[in-house]
Backbone as numpy.savetxt, mean C-alpha at the origin, in Angstrom:
# Nx Ny Nz CAx CAy CAz Cx Cy Cz
29.12 14.62 -3.33 28.14 14.54 -4.54 26.96 13.73 -3.91
25.79 14.23 -4.08 24.46 13.74 -3.67 24.05 12.42 -4.37
23.41 11.65 -3.86 22.79 10.52 -4.61 21.43 11.09 -5.27
20.86 10.18 -6.31 19.59 10.64 -6.77 18.49 10.70 -5.83
18.62 9.87 -4.63 17.58 9.99 -3.57 17.64 11.35 -2.92
18.85 11.98 -2.89 18.95 13.30 -2.13 18.72 14.53 -2.87
18.53 14.15 -4.42 18.25 15.32 -5.16 16.70 15.51 -5.23
16.26 16.60 -4.66 14.79 16.83 -4.75 14.48 17.52 -5.99
13.58 17.18 -6.89 12.94 17.82 -7.90 11.71 18.63 -7.56
11.54 19.73 -7.80 10.11 20.50 -7.64 9.55 20.64 -8.94
8.33 20.29 -9.09 7.48 20.43 -10.28 6.12 21.03 -9.88
5.64 21.75 -10.86 4.40 22.36 -10.74 3.33 21.42 -10.70
1.89 21.82 -10.56 0.82 21.00 -10.56 -0.03 21.24 -11.69
0.52 21.33 -12.90 -0.26 21.53 -14.11 -1.24 20.51 -14.46
-2.26 20.68 -14.90 -3.34 19.82 -15.33 -2.93 18.72 -16.25
-2.12 19.04 -17.28 -1.71 18.11 -18.25 -0.33 17.82 -18.07
0.03 16.44 -18.45 1.46 16.09 -18.18 2.30 16.84 -19.31
3.53 17.21 -18.82 4.28 18.06 -19.74 5.60 18.45 -19.00
6.31 19.42 -19.46 7.54 19.73 -18.70 7.51 19.93 -17.13
6.34 20.33 -16.80 5.96 20.44 -15.43 5.31 19.41 -14.74
5.18 18.32 -15.46 4.40 17.30 -15.14 5.30 16.07 -14.65
4.72 15.00 -14.14 5.42 13.66 -13.84 5.56 12.85 -15.07
6.79 12.97 -15.63 6.91 12.04 -17.00 7.54 10.90 -16.40
6.73 9.74 -16.20 6.94 8.45 -15.41 7.99 7.67 -16.33
7.85 7.48 -17.53 8.79 6.51 -18.30 10.08 7.27 -18.24
10.28 8.50 -18.63 11.37 9.08 -18.53 12.24 8.94 -17.41
11.42 9.23 -16.24 11.95 9.46 -14.81 12.54 8.04 -14.33
11.70 6.95 -14.88 12.06 5.71 -14.41 13.17 4.96 -15.45
13.45 5.78 -16.45 14.43 5.20 -17.36 15.70 4.52 -16.73
16.34 5.17 -15.76 17.53 4.82 -15.20 17.49 4.73 -13.65
16.16 4.81 -13.14 16.06 4.65 -11.75 15.02 3.58 -11.33
15.08 3.11 -10.13 14.01 2.16 -9.71 12.71 2.69 -9.42
12.49 3.91 -8.93 11.39 4.43 -8.57 11.30 6.00 -8.46
10.04 6.44 -8.29 9.91 8.04 -8.03 9.11 8.24 -6.76
9.67 8.84 -5.74 8.82 9.19 -4.62 8.43 10.45 -4.67
7.16 10.68 -4.64 6.37 11.90 -4.79 5.84 12.45 -3.62
6.34 13.72 -3.07 5.70 14.24 -1.88 4.58 15.16 -2.65
3.37 15.05 -2.41 2.35 15.68 -3.11 1.08 15.12 -2.87
-0.07 15.95 -3.10 -1.41 15.39 -2.98 -1.87 14.50 -4.06
-2.66 13.47 -3.77 -2.83 12.48 -4.75 -3.38 12.83 -5.94
-4.65 13.61 -5.95 -5.22 13.94 -7.14 -4.40 14.90 -8.07
-3.91 15.87 -7.35 -2.91 16.80 -8.26 -1.78 15.98 -8.93
-1.16 15.00 -8.14 -0.20 14.17 -8.75 -0.81 13.27 -9.89
-1.86 12.62 -9.62 -2.36 11.85 -10.76 -2.77 12.57 -12.03
-3.10 13.79 -11.90 -3.48 14.76 -12.88 -2.20 15.21 -13.74
-1.06 15.09 -13.24 0.18 15.47 -13.93 0.83 14.27 -14.55
0.18 13.02 -14.26 0.96 11.74 -14.81 0.26 11.68 -16.35
0.95 10.90 -17.29 0.44 10.65 -18.60 -0.41 9.45 -18.33
-1.26 9.16 -19.53 -2.13 7.98 -19.60 -1.06 6.75 -19.83
-1.70 5.54 -19.27 -1.19 4.36 -19.42 0.27 4.44 -19.04
0.48 4.73 -17.77 1.88 4.91 -17.25 2.10 3.69 -16.18
1.19 3.15 -15.74 1.37 2.13 -14.60 0.75 0.83 -15.19
1.43 -0.35 -14.57 0.99 -1.70 -14.96 0.02 -2.19 -13.85
0.20 -1.70 -12.67 -0.47 -2.16 -11.47 -0.65 -1.11 -10.56
-1.84 -0.80 -9.99 -2.13 0.14 -8.86 -2.56 -0.63 -7.69
-2.02 -0.28 -6.58 -2.52 -0.82 -5.12 -2.68 0.56 -4.37
-3.72 0.71 -3.75 -4.12 1.74 -2.84 -4.68 1.22 -1.55
-4.32 1.92 -0.42 -4.74 1.66 0.78 -5.35 3.18 1.36
-6.50 3.52 0.95 -6.87 4.95 1.23 -7.33 5.04 2.55
-7.53 6.25 3.11 -8.26 6.36 4.38 -9.55 5.55 4.51
-9.77 4.83 5.67 -10.88 4.02 5.77 -12.14 4.62 6.13
-11.96 6.01 6.60 -13.25 6.70 6.99 -13.82 6.23 8.32
-12.98 5.90 9.16 -13.35 5.34 10.48 -14.11 6.25 11.40
-14.06 7.50 11.08 -14.77 8.49 11.91 -13.95 9.07 13.12
-12.70 8.64 13.05 -11.77 9.30 14.23 -10.61 9.43 13.56
-9.54 9.97 14.62 -8.15 10.20 14.05 -7.38 9.01 14.22
-6.59 8.58 13.28 -5.91 7.48 13.36 -4.31 7.83 13.98
-4.04 7.12 14.99 -2.81 7.53 15.74 -2.00 6.40 16.16
-0.61 6.47 16.00 0.20 5.35 16.44 1.37 6.06 17.18
1.73 5.63 18.43 2.82 6.11 19.07 3.79 4.95 19.29
5.16 5.08 19.20 6.07 4.06 19.51 6.83 4.58 20.72
7.08 3.68 21.59 7.60 3.92 22.92 8.85 3.14 23.17
9.77 3.65 24.04 10.86 2.81 24.68 10.68 2.68 26.11
10.59 1.56 26.64 10.55 1.51 28.12 11.73 1.55 28.70
11.77 1.94 30.07 12.85 2.05 30.97 13.58 3.41 31.10
13.06 4.42 30.36 13.62 5.73 30.40 12.46 6.76 30.01
12.65 8.15 30.36 11.65 9.04 30.12 10.87 9.53 31.26
10.26 10.41 31.18 9.52 11.00 32.25 8.26 10.48 32.42
7.54 9.70 31.60 6.20 9.15 31.64 6.28 7.82 32.38
5.12 7.49 32.77 4.89 6.19 33.48 3.62 5.55 32.92
3.61 4.19 33.10 2.36 3.51 32.64 2.45 2.18 33.53
1.17 1.53 33.64 0.97 0.47 34.58 0.98 -0.88 33.59
1.90 -1.77 33.91 1.87 -3.08 33.39 1.39 -4.19 34.04
1.79 -5.46 33.78 1.52 -6.72 34.44 1.53 -6.63 36.01
0.35 -7.11 36.55 0.26 -7.18 37.90 0.58 -5.86 38.75
0.10 -4.65 37.92 0.24 -3.40 38.54 1.59 -2.75 38.61
2.46 -3.36 37.98 4.04 -2.72 38.12 3.96 -1.44 37.16
4.73 -0.58 37.67 4.87 0.85 37.04 6.14 0.71 36.13
6.03 1.28 34.99 7.18 1.44 34.01 7.34 2.76 33.61
8.68 3.36 33.48 8.80 4.49 32.88 9.01 4.33 31.30
8.71 5.32 30.56 8.84 5.11 29.17 8.88 6.59 28.45
9.56 6.51 27.20 9.47 7.84 26.53 9.00 7.49 25.09
8.35 8.55 24.46 7.63 8.38 23.20 8.65 8.69 22.21
8.94 7.70 21.20 10.09 7.80 20.25 9.41 8.52 18.93
8.05 8.08 18.69 7.43 8.72 17.41 6.06 8.66 17.65
5.39 9.67 17.09 3.99 10.05 17.22 3.41 10.46 15.86
2.85 9.46 15.13 2.40 9.92 13.88 0.74 9.65 13.81
0.05 10.64 13.34 -1.41 10.49 13.14 -1.93 11.37 11.88
-3.13 11.02 11.67 -3.99 11.79 10.54 -5.27 11.57 10.78
-6.08 12.58 10.30 -7.57 12.66 10.35 -8.26 11.56 9.54
-9.26 10.74 10.02 -9.92 9.85 9.08 -11.30 9.91 9.29
-11.93 11.10 9.18 -13.38 11.33 9.69 -14.16 12.05 8.59
-13.97 12.02 7.33 -14.63 12.49 6.25 -16.10 12.15 6.05
-17.08 12.89 6.24 -18.49 12.60 5.88 -18.55 11.58 4.63
-19.57 10.64 4.77 -19.51 9.53 3.78 -19.56 10.02 2.39
-20.62 10.90 2.16 -20.66 11.48 0.69 -19.41 12.07 0.13
-18.86 12.83 0.96 -17.53 13.57 0.68 -16.46 12.56 0.49
-16.47 11.49 1.26 -15.34 10.44 1.11 -15.54 9.60 -0.24
-16.78 9.32 -0.59 -16.97 8.68 -1.84 -16.62 9.45 -3.16
-16.88 10.84 -3.01 -16.53 11.73 -3.97 -15.08 11.88 -4.20
-14.35 11.91 -2.86 -12.93 11.95 -2.73 -12.34 10.77 -3.48
-12.88 9.64 -3.37 -12.27 8.43 -3.97 -12.61 8.47 -5.56
-13.78 8.74 -5.75 -14.27 8.68 -7.17 -13.29 9.32 -8.11
-13.09 10.69 -7.84 -12.39 11.49 -8.64 -10.73 10.99 -8.91
-10.52 10.39 -7.94 -8.92 9.72 -7.93 -9.05 8.35 -8.71
-10.04 7.76 -8.39 -10.14 6.42 -9.35 -10.24 6.80 -10.69
-11.07 7.73 -11.08 -11.08 8.08 -12.49 -9.75 8.35 -13.11
-8.95 9.04 -12.52 -7.72 9.41 -12.85 -6.89 8.19 -13.02
-6.96 7.16 -11.83 -6.29 6.15 -11.81 -6.61 5.08 -12.89
-7.71 5.11 -13.49 -8.13 4.24 -14.65 -7.38 4.75 -15.93
-7.35 6.17 -15.99 -6.61 6.89 -17.04 -5.16 6.48 -17.10
-4.56 6.42 -15.92 -3.11 6.25 -15.75 -2.72 4.75 -15.84
-3.62 3.82 -15.65 -3.54 2.39 -15.95 -3.34 2.12 -17.44
-2.40 0.95 -17.79 -2.23 0.53 -19.02 -3.41 -0.55 -19.26
-3.77 -0.69 -20.66 -4.84 -1.45 -20.91 -4.77 -2.93 -20.20
-3.64 -3.62 -19.87 -3.63 -4.91 -19.35 -3.60 -4.65 -17.90
-3.72 -3.41 -17.35 -3.38 -3.10 -15.94 -4.59 -3.36 -15.04
-4.32 -3.52 -13.78 -5.50 -3.63 -12.79 -5.28 -2.99 -11.45
-6.15 -2.82 -10.71 -5.98 -2.03 -9.50 -6.68 -2.66 -8.21
-6.00 -2.77 -7.14 -6.26 -3.24 -5.94 -6.68 -2.25 -4.90
-7.93 -2.09 -4.68 -8.36 -1.08 -3.54 -8.66 -1.54 -2.18
-7.68 -1.22 -1.24 -7.89 -1.89 0.20 -8.65 -0.96 0.98
-9.85 -1.60 1.55 -10.83 -0.91 2.51 -11.18 -1.73 3.63
-12.11 -1.41 4.40 -12.62 -2.25 5.38 -14.12 -2.50 5.28
-14.62 -3.16 6.30 -16.22 -3.61 6.38 -17.02 -2.28 6.15
-16.66 -1.13 6.76 -17.44 0.03 6.87 -17.66 0.53 5.51
-16.65 0.43 4.69 -16.58 1.21 3.39 -16.76 0.36 2.23
-16.47 -1.03 2.29 -16.34 -1.77 1.05 -17.64 -1.90 0.07
-18.74 -1.98 0.83 -19.90 -1.93 -0.10 -20.23 -0.75 -1.02
-20.14 0.46 -0.36 -20.08 1.79 -1.02 -19.06 1.98 -2.16
-17.60 1.41 -1.76 -16.55 1.78 -2.71 -16.72 0.74 -3.83
-17.28 -0.40 -3.65 -17.44 -1.33 -4.79 -18.48 -0.66 -5.84
-19.50 -0.05 -5.38 -20.40 0.77 -6.36 -19.68 1.70 -7.12
-18.81 2.54 -6.44 -18.02 3.61 -7.01 -17.20 2.80 -8.02
-16.33 1.71 -7.66 -15.56 1.11 -8.79 -16.33 0.49 -9.89
-17.51 0.00 -9.70 -18.44 -0.54 -10.76 -18.64 0.72 -11.72
-18.92 1.77 -11.26 -19.23 3.04 -12.12 -18.04 3.32 -12.88
-16.85 3.52 -12.08 -15.70 3.86 -12.91 -15.14 2.77 -13.92
-14.79 1.64 -13.42 -14.34 0.51 -14.33 -15.28 -0.38 -14.95
-16.45 -0.39 -14.58 -17.40 -1.28 -15.12 -17.81 -2.43 -14.27
-19.09 -2.96 -14.13 -19.23 -4.10 -13.18 -18.57 -5.38 -13.84
-18.28 -5.46 -15.14 -17.72 -6.60 -15.81 -16.21 -6.59 -15.58
-15.59 -5.55 -14.99 -14.21 -5.44 -14.67 -13.95 -5.86 -13.37
-14.91 -6.36 -12.51 -14.60 -6.81 -11.06 -13.96 -8.17 -11.28
-12.99 -8.48 -10.65 -12.31 -9.80 -10.68 -12.55 -10.44 -9.46
-12.17 -9.85 -8.22 -12.39 -10.51 -6.92 -12.55 -9.68 -5.80
-13.10 -10.07 -4.88 -13.02 -9.37 -3.46 -12.27 -10.34 -2.53
-11.08 -9.90 -2.11 -10.04 -10.72 -1.38 -10.19 -10.29 0.08
-10.27 -11.27 0.89 -10.58 -11.03 2.36 -9.28 -11.37 3.05
-8.59 -10.22 3.59 -7.36 -10.45 4.28 -7.66 -10.44 5.82
-7.46 -11.67 6.26 -7.91 -11.98 7.58 -6.80 -12.18 8.69
-6.92 -11.75 9.86 -5.82 -11.50 10.82 -6.50 -11.82 12.14
-5.73 -11.80 13.25 -6.28 -12.12 14.66 -5.48 -11.35 15.72
-5.35 -9.95 15.45 -4.85 -9.13 16.51 -5.81 -7.92 16.93
-5.51 -7.42 17.96 -6.40 -6.11 18.17 -7.43 -6.53 19.43
-8.14 -5.42 19.62 -9.19 -5.62 20.78 -10.28 -6.39 20.33
-11.15 -6.87 21.06 -12.27 -7.74 21.02 -13.53 -7.03 21.66
-14.45 -6.60 21.04 -15.68 -5.99 21.53 -16.56 -7.16 22.20
-17.25 -6.88 23.14 -18.11 -7.70 23.90 -19.61 -7.86 23.32
-20.06 -7.03 22.54 -21.29 -6.78 22.10 -21.50 -7.38 20.75
-20.55 -7.74 19.95 -20.72 -8.16 18.60 -19.44 -9.17 18.18
-19.62 -9.80 17.11 -18.38 -10.57 16.56 -17.31 -9.57 16.29
-16.13 -9.88 16.82 -14.86 -9.11 16.50 -14.57 -9.09 14.96
-14.43 -7.88 14.54 -14.04 -7.75 12.98 -12.56 -7.80 12.88
-12.16 -8.97 12.15 -10.67 -9.22 12.10 -10.27 -9.47 10.66
-10.82 -8.57 9.71 -10.49 -8.83 8.31 -10.54 -7.26 7.74
-9.94 -7.36 6.45 -10.01 -6.05 5.59 -10.54 -6.67 4.43
-10.94 -5.76 3.41 -11.49 -6.12 2.12 -10.66 -5.46 1.08
-10.26 -6.36 0.03 -9.41 -5.68 -1.16 -10.34 -6.07 -2.43
-10.63 -4.97 -3.01 -11.45 -5.14 -4.24 -10.46 -4.99 -5.47
-10.46 -6.09 -6.43 -9.52 -6.14 -7.45 -10.44 -6.03 -8.84
-10.00 -4.91 -9.54 -10.58 -4.56 -10.80 -9.60 -4.51 -11.92
-9.97 -4.97 -13.18 -9.17 -4.75 -14.42 -9.79 -3.61 -15.12
-8.80 -2.97 -15.98 -8.99 -1.92 -16.89 -9.87 -2.46 -18.01
-9.33 -3.55 -18.60 -9.98 -4.03 -19.79 -10.20 -5.49 -19.60
-10.37 -6.27 -20.81 -10.58 -7.69 -20.69 -9.34 -8.55 -20.58
-8.29 -7.81 -20.51 -7.04 -8.41 -20.38 -6.43 -7.95 -19.16
-5.86 -8.85 -18.45 -5.17 -8.38 -17.20 -4.06 -9.62 -16.95
-3.15 -9.29 -16.05 -2.15 -10.20 -15.67 -2.70 -10.95 -14.37
-2.21 -12.27 -14.54 -2.46 -13.11 -13.24 -1.46 -14.26 -13.35
-0.30 -14.12 -12.57 0.85 -14.90 -12.74 0.88 -16.09 -11.83
0.20 -17.20 -12.22 0.11 -18.12 -11.19 1.52 -19.00 -10.90
2.23 -18.91 -11.90 3.62 -19.42 -11.70 4.48 -18.66 -10.69
4.32 -17.44 -10.84 5.08 -16.53 -9.78 4.61 -16.49 -8.42
3.55 -17.01 -8.21 2.96 -16.68 -6.73 3.63 -17.87 -5.92
3.72 -17.35 -4.57 4.00 -18.10 -3.62 2.91 -19.25 -3.13
3.08 -20.63 -3.13 2.05 -21.45 -2.98 1.81 -21.88 -1.51
0.67 -22.57 -1.25 0.34 -22.78 0.03 0.33 -24.29 0.39
0.57 -25.01 1.44 0.65 -26.36 1.63 -0.74 -26.79 1.77
-0.96 -28.06 1.11 -2.30 -28.67 1.22 -2.56 -29.10 2.68
-3.89 -28.95 3.24 -4.07 -29.30 4.39 -4.15 -30.65 4.71
-4.43 -31.56 3.54 -4.26 -32.97 3.65 -3.44 -33.59 2.54
-2.14 -33.31 2.56 -1.25 -33.61 1.55 -1.30 -35.08 1.14
-1.81 -36.04 2.02 -1.77 -37.33 1.59 -2.92 -37.63 0.57
-3.66 -36.77 0.36 -4.86 -37.10 -0.53 -4.60 -36.61 -1.99
-3.42 -35.93 -2.10 -3.03 -35.47 -3.59 -1.71 -36.26 -3.87
-1.24 -36.17 -5.15 -0.05 -36.98 -5.55 1.23 -36.05 -4.84
2.29 -36.95 -4.79 3.50 -36.20 -4.13 3.86 -34.99 -4.77
3.82 -35.04 -5.99 4.27 -33.94 -6.95 3.43 -32.74 -6.54
2.03 -32.78 -6.45 1.23 -31.68 -6.06 1.46 -31.25 -4.53
1.62 -32.17 -3.80 1.88 -31.84 -2.34 3.34 -31.08 -2.19
4.38 -31.52 -3.10 5.52 -30.75 -2.98 5.43 -29.37 -3.47
4.55 -29.13 -4.52 4.45 -27.87 -5.22 3.53 -26.97 -4.33
2.37 -27.49 -3.74 1.56 -26.81 -3.04 0.42 -26.13 -3.84
-0.48 -25.41 -3.35 -1.61 -25.03 -3.85 -1.80 -23.47 -3.94
-2.48 -22.89 -5.06 -2.64 -21.47 -4.94 -3.44 -21.09 -4.12
-3.19 -19.81 -3.56 -3.96 -19.12 -2.54 -5.44 -18.85 -3.14
-6.54 -18.98 -2.32 -7.89 -18.48 -2.71 -7.96 -17.15 -2.26
-9.35 -16.63 -2.33 -9.59 -15.32 -2.06 -9.65 -14.84 -0.73
-9.17 -15.78 0.20 -9.27 -15.53 1.72 -7.69 -15.60 2.09
-7.12 -14.62 2.60 -5.58 -14.70 2.91 -5.41 -14.54 4.25
-4.78 -15.61 5.07 -4.64 -15.46 6.38 -3.06 -14.92 6.67
-2.74 -13.76 6.75 -1.40 -13.00 6.88 -1.45 -12.29 8.05
-0.64 -12.38 8.90 -0.54 -11.54 10.10 -0.35 -9.99 9.87
-0.88 -9.35 10.77 -0.63 -7.90 10.61 0.96 -7.81 11.25
1.57 -6.44 11.06 2.84 -6.32 11.44 2.90 -6.29 12.99
3.53 -7.20 13.56 3.59 -7.21 15.07 4.60 -6.12 15.67
4.21 -5.85 16.91 4.96 -4.64 17.57 6.51 -4.96 17.42
6.83 -6.12 17.70 8.28 -6.40 17.61 8.97 -6.88 16.37
8.19 -6.51 15.26 8.74 -6.99 13.90 9.77 -5.87 13.41
10.74 -6.54 12.67 11.68 -5.50 12.16 11.15 -4.67 10.88
9.89 -5.07 10.50 9.18 -4.31 9.54 8.45 -3.02 10.01
8.27 -3.02 11.27 7.35 -1.94 11.99 8.07 -0.64 11.92
7.54 0.37 11.42 7.83 1.65 11.22 7.40 2.75 12.12
6.27 2.39 12.76 5.53 3.41 13.70 4.56 4.08 13.08
4.11 3.86 11.80 3.09 4.51 10.96 1.70 3.82 11.05
0.83 4.54 11.35 -0.58 3.97 11.56 -0.89 3.10 10.25
-1.65 2.09 10.38 -2.30 1.31 9.21 -1.11 0.90 8.39
0.10 0.74 8.77 0.99 -0.02 8.02 0.52 -1.49 7.72
0.77 -1.81 6.47 0.42 -3.03 5.96 1.60 -4.08 5.94
1.48 -5.34 6.02 2.80 -6.34 6.02 3.23 -6.53 4.51
4.57 -6.64 4.43 5.02 -6.82 3.07 4.54 -8.10 2.45
4.18 -9.23 3.18 3.79 -10.44 2.71 2.45 -10.09 1.94
1.56 -9.28 2.25 0.44 -8.96 1.58 0.70 -8.22 0.34
1.55 -7.35 0.16 1.98 -6.71 -1.05 2.84 -7.64 -1.90
3.42 -8.49 -1.37 4.08 -9.61 -2.06 3.36 -10.40 -3.02
2.38 -10.86 -2.39 1.33 -11.70 -3.14 0.66 -10.92 -4.26
0.31 -9.79 -3.93 -0.55 -8.83 -4.90 0.45 -8.56 -6.08
1.71 -8.14 -6.03 2.65 -7.77 -6.79 3.11 -8.76 -7.67
3.44 -9.93 -7.16 3.78 -11.05 -7.82 2.81 -11.58 -8.78
1.47 -11.63 -8.26 0.25 -11.93 -9.01 -0.11 -11.28 -10.30
-0.06 -9.72 -10.01 -0.64 -8.91 -11.09 0.53 -8.10 -11.75
1.73 -8.44 -11.74 2.73 -7.55 -12.49 3.94 -8.43 -12.75
4.84 -8.04 -13.53 5.97 -8.85 -13.89 7.23 -7.88 -13.69
8.38 -8.66 -13.66 9.55 -7.72 -13.26 9.82 -6.62 -14.41
10.05 -5.53 -14.11 10.18 -4.27 -14.84 9.03 -3.64 -14.92
7.76 -3.95 -14.51 6.51 -3.34 -14.64 6.51 -2.15 -13.71
5.52 -1.17 -13.88 5.54 -0.08 -13.06 4.38 -0.24 -12.03
4.55 -0.13 -10.72 3.52 -0.21 -9.82 3.31 1.13 -9.05
2.15 1.47 -9.09 1.92 2.74 -8.43 0.92 2.73 -7.23
1.55 3.56 -6.21 0.51 3.62 -4.92 0.36 5.05 -4.64
-0.83 5.74 -4.84 -0.85 7.08 -4.60 -1.47 7.46 -3.19
-1.61 6.36 -2.32 -1.84 6.73 -0.88 -0.58 5.85 -0.19
0.62 6.36 -0.31 1.81 5.54 -0.16 2.05 5.14 1.30
1.73 6.07 2.26 1.85 5.62 3.78 3.12 5.38 4.03
3.36 4.05 4.84 4.61 3.76 5.27 5.66 3.25 4.14
5.15 3.14 2.97 6.09 2.64 1.83 6.09 1.26 1.68
5.25 0.45 1.99 5.30 -0.96 1.93 5.30 -1.25 0.38
4.46 -0.70 -0.41 4.41 -0.97 -1.75 5.78 -0.62 -2.49
6.41 0.46 -2.21 7.55 0.77 -2.82 8.67 -0.15 -2.50
8.71 -0.58 -1.00 9.76 -1.62 -0.71 9.66 -2.88 -1.18
8.43 -3.31 -1.33 8.21 -4.64 -1.94 8.43 -4.67 -3.39
7.89 -3.86 -4.07 8.22 -3.52 -5.58 9.72 -3.42 -5.99
10.39 -2.82 -4.97 11.86 -2.89 -5.26 12.43 -4.08 -5.03
12.27 -4.76 -4.05 12.69 -6.11 -3.74 12.31 -7.15 -4.97
11.18 -6.94 -5.54 10.73 -7.90 -6.71 11.13 -7.41 -7.88
11.98 -6.42 -8.11 12.40 -6.04 -9.39 11.46 -5.39 -10.28
10.48 -4.73 -9.67 9.52 -3.75 -10.32 9.92 -2.36 -10.27
9.47 -1.47 -11.10 9.64 -0.06 -10.91 8.36 0.52 -10.03
8.61 1.58 -9.41 7.44 1.98 -8.57 7.33 3.43 -8.60
6.17 3.84 -8.30 5.85 5.33 -8.01 5.06 5.40 -6.73
5.52 6.07 -5.84 4.96 6.24 -4.48 4.53 7.75 -4.34
3.45 8.01 -4.01 2.83 9.26 -3.68 2.12 9.46 -2.26
2.55 10.52 -1.44 1.88 10.72 -0.20 1.94 12.17 0.09
1.10 12.76 0.64 0.99 14.18 1.16 1.49 14.55 2.30
1.82 13.41 3.24 2.08 13.47 4.57 3.67 13.56 4.56
4.26 14.55 5.36 5.76 14.72 5.43 6.24 13.49 6.25
5.40 12.99 7.21 5.68 12.04 8.02 5.89 10.61 7.30
4.98 10.42 6.30 4.84 9.18 5.42 6.04 9.39 4.71
6.48 10.39 3.97 7.51 10.50 2.96 8.80 10.18 3.87
8.94 10.78 5.05 10.20 10.62 5.89 10.36 9.15 6.28
9.40 8.50 6.71 9.39 7.12 7.13 9.83 6.39 6.00
9.26 6.42 4.89 9.50 5.78 3.62 10.84 5.93 3.15
11.37 7.07 3.05 12.74 7.17 2.71 13.64 6.71 3.73
13.39 6.64 5.09 14.37 5.66 5.99 14.20 4.38 5.78
12.96 3.85 5.42 12.77 2.41 5.27 13.53 2.02 3.87
13.41 2.84 2.97 14.22 2.40 1.75 15.66 2.39 2.02
16.25 3.29 2.87 17.58 3.42 3.02 18.17 2.25 3.84
17.18 1.69 4.80 17.55 0.68 5.63 17.53 -0.74 5.03
16.79 -0.84 3.94 16.65 -2.18 3.18 17.92 -2.72 2.66
17.99 -3.95 2.82 19.16 -4.80 2.06 20.41 -4.17 2.44
20.66 -3.86 3.60 21.99 -3.49 4.11 22.44 -1.93 3.53
21.34 -1.25 3.32 21.44 0.01 2.99 21.62 0.22 1.49
21.36 -0.77 0.67 21.51 -0.87 -0.97 20.36 -0.20 -1.48
19.28 0.00 -0.92 18.06 0.61 -1.39 18.27 2.10 -1.06
17.50 3.03 -1.77 17.56 4.28 -1.42 18.51 5.18 -2.27
19.35 4.55 -3.15 20.25 5.21 -4.12 19.77 5.39 -5.47
18.74 4.77 -5.82 18.60 4.73 -7.29 17.00 5.25 -7.70
16.42 6.01 -6.81 15.10 6.67 -6.89 15.19 8.11 -6.87
14.19 8.74 -7.44 14.10 10.14 -7.59 13.02 10.69 -6.53
13.42 11.67 -5.92 12.38 12.38 -5.08 11.73 13.56 -5.77
10.45 13.80 -5.74 9.80 14.83 -6.60 8.88 15.52 -5.41
8.98 16.83 -5.38 8.12 17.60 -4.49 7.28 18.32 -5.42
5.85 18.05 -5.23 4.85 18.59 -5.86 4.27 19.56 -5.33
4.40 20.91 -6.02 3.95 22.06 -5.24 3.63 23.26 -6.16
């Protein structure tokens, strides 16, 4: 007998939610999540209004090149590479995942805008959305978000700072991403009591009680990227660390709430939502992304994940 995760339901891409659409509340009634293999806009258009309490998306950054990540194993294989002090190593490629990230700017902004319009419809009145972009796109995307959600619904621009990767010699190295946070209405969730707090830099200057409790994070977050030797690492390009999503989900949702990510990628949002007791809806068009996410869910918590969610093939 197959588990819910192994039963793949195929639905049509009707414009209105209905028998052929994604009935989120019904599907999540006895399940922790819905993993949807489908195109983001078509999927959003099948979802009913006010289905999600929180949306996080990490859309393509429009870097102008193809994003690619190879995972390798040293010591075997037919290929060779040069390492420290010119030593040669044999290696084999164990995974090779890539996607194009070179849409012209005007098309890229239109691509996001139509999806953000649907995202606003899908959000509950107290819901909010976090849009993760980089320095190339953030100023343009903020104008789109202002138009869709309203300038007065802008809450924060979060700077996620890290210190890995290459360093150009002709400019300051860019070592941060930007996360734009918008609310749907004048009401939104911000759960200060649920957040992980940070230590005071000078604990002797505050009371012992404050020092023991720690302080709330600011809008600048120093969180490392996923290291190459991390157990989190999946081999998917642009994978985001679980710590980043933990902070967002803890702050802007409550246990039992529905968290939606319609650029699901490596599945970090789904995995963290599951760990934190939230319901989740994952969407991605890439077979590689869906495969990696299903493997990741199955491996979490000693294999306890991956048995209580539904897989939907939208086509």
